[in-house]
Residue, then its C-alpha position, 0 to 999 in steps of 0.5 A: p500500500m505504500e509503494g507510491v509513497m516510497a518511490c516518491f520519497a526516494d525521488w525527493v531524496a535523490a533529487s537533493r543530490k546529497p551523499p547517501i546516508v548509511i542506515g542499519v536496523g536493530d531489533v524491531k520486536d513484538y512487544t504486545g505479548k499477544y499469543s494463543i495456543e491455537e494460533g500462535n503469535a497474533i502479531t508478526q515477529g518479523g518487524s526488523l525484516m519489514v523495516y529492512s524491506a522498507l529501506g530497500k524500497l527506497s531503492g538506493a536513495v539510502r544505503i543499508a548496512e547489515r547489522f541484524d544478522p552479520s554472522v556469515t561475515e563474522r565467520e568469514l573474517s575469522y577464516i581470513d584471520r586464520r588464513r583459511l579463506g581463499n578465492e582460487t587466486l594467488h596473492n602477492l603480499g610484497g614478498p618473493d612468495m605468492v600466498p593462496w589465502l585471501p589477505y585482509f587489509g582492514g576497514t572493509i566494513r562500512q560504518s553506518d550513520y544511523f540505525i533504526v530500532g523499536g517495536i510493535t507496542e499495541v494491539n487492541y481488539d474490538i475497540r468499536s463495534g456496531g450493527g443491526e438486524a431486522g426481519v419480517s415474516q421469517i425474512g431477515v437481514k443483518a449487518r455488523q462492523y467492528n474495529q481493531q488497532v495496532a501501534i508501532d514505536l520507532r526511533i532512529v539513532d546516531t550510530e556514533t553518538l547514540e543520540v536519538v535523532k527522531t522518534v515516531s509513534l503510529a497507529k493503524q485501525f482495521t475495519g471488519y464487517e459482516v452482512g447477511a440475509n436469511v429466509f425461513r418460510f414455506f413456499g407451497s408445501d416446501l420449507f425453505d431455509i436460505n442463508i447468505g452473507q459475507r464478512g471480511q477484515e483488513p489484513v492486520q499484518l499488511g497494516i503493520r507493514a504499512a505502518l512500519e514503512e510510513g515510520v521509516v519514511q518519517l525517520v529517514s526524512a528527519v535525518s536527510n532533511v527531505d520533507y516526506r509530506p508531499c508524497l503522502n497523497q500517493r497512498q493506495g489504500w489497501s490495494i496491493s500494488e502490482m508495480p514495485a517501488e523501484y519501478l516507479r522511480k523517476v529520479a536517478n540516485t546520487a552516485a556513491g563514493p568509494t567505500r574502501p580505502g586504497f590498499s597499496q600502502i597498507g600491509a595485510i593484517n593477516d600477513a604478520q601472523g606467522s609470516s616469514g617474510a623479511l622485515t622492512g622496518k615498518a610496523v610488525q604485528i606478532s600474534f598470540n594464540f587464544g589465552a596464551a602468554d607465550l609466542a607460538g613457534d612461527a611467531q618466535g621466528l620473527i624475534d631474530q628478524i626484529a632484532a636485525a631490523a632494529k639495527r638498521g632503524s626503528v621498528e614498531v612491534v604490535l602485539v595482537a590477539r584474537d578478538t574472541e578473548n572476552f576476559d574480565p579486565g583484571k585477567r586481561d591486564a594480567l595476560t597483557d603484562q605477561r605477554i609484554a614481559 
């Protein structure tokens, strides 16, 4: 129902010609607590996924950072750290030998500018209902209408300062109806009992998606300084658009700048972990195994090379360890002292 609004707002953002901002998404949970044994959760548990999809419908006017499930990237970075990941290509790290593992230079994960969090906070059943029924000579008609409501609360936060930039609270009402007619009487010697009717309700989960999409538009409007209100007349009611928002766009996005630094002057982070190449007088990293105070055998081989390089000039030695060493501060400080000694 918000495809037209999303496309219109994306065009306005693109027309501003500002550098695209990078937005991540945290938890957008169901906080209503509504659950039944027969039907399960009354409200979708995929709020975060809907917010991601809403940002995607802006089709490049903003850039999206994956923060909800980065497990695959973290797994591959751990493989790179242990020099197990390759791309079927040999790589030259500046020495005489080619290596089959993928070098990692650091700084490849793009920082987000903002992130969105929040939740679905209300579901109110039958907040208003009414109807009527009438019959004459066993011929009757009836009609009934009822309403329910859901509400969402979202906020967008500056990633660097953790300052909440904007909050939105939106409520959506859904209308259900029931109409019918019945006949119960004799026609001649035959008794007829006829009931016809119809009932329906606006889809609750689709309404939640529409509310989240409108909330995303308002939040992005706040951080991009682009007014969203001229686009609200593009709402399509409860009909489902057959045309995705990206195909309704009319303005091209601003070209994004490079996201990764140049690597020509940077040594690979995972090169110093056991590398036997000659030292050049630059910074050298020596890696410790998890929780170990003593150097591993391959790192021991660097000591003589560091001493020889120190005779030619200054050498900066950096001691590094696994980022999975989540020790308490006291144990971490003691282990650091042992490693330095």
